[in-house]
C-alpha positions, 0 to 999 in steps of 0.5 A, a space after each residue: 287235789 290241784 293247788 290254785 296259783 291265782 290268790 284272792 286278795 281279800 280288800 282288807 288285806 290291800 288296804 292294809 297292805 298299803 297303809 303298812 307301805 306308807 308307814 314304811 314309804 321312805 322320802 323320795 320314794 314314788 308311789 309306783 314304788 309304794 304300789 310294788 311294794 304293798 303289792 309285795 305284802 300283800 302276797 306274804 300276807 295272802 301266803 301267810 293265811 294260806 300256810 296257817 289255814 293249811 297247819 288249820 285244816 292239819 290240826 283238825 284232821 289229828 284232833 278227827 283222827 285222835 277222837 275217832 279211835 277208840 280209847 283202849 282200856 290202859 295197864 293202870 286204869 285195868 288195876 286199881 290202885 292201892 297207894 297208901 295216902 303219904 303221911 302229912 308228918 312232915 310239914 307239921 313236923 317243919 311248921 314246929 320246928 320254924 317255930 321253935 327256931 324262931 322262939 328262940 331267937 326271939 328269946 337269945 334276942 332280947 
């Protein structure tokens, strides 16, 4: 696939680049210099957009490739889980302990 070196720059990008160039314009800078700066900004924006499209295209290809792969059942899915539920005694014990400590502090400070 041949690369297109001729960057087509949209009018919105040109306007945005000119606005940025005018904002950064130094006192005594000629209009020609500002125009050249705007052209450089345009090329930078166009190159950034081109790279972003390329990255997005690669992500889409990777996602599509991942979707098309047949899902192999993993070993975890093949064996039923025989895990006993965890005991919920520790949180209740800590709650009771904190209330006892609070009551003890309250009684001792009176």
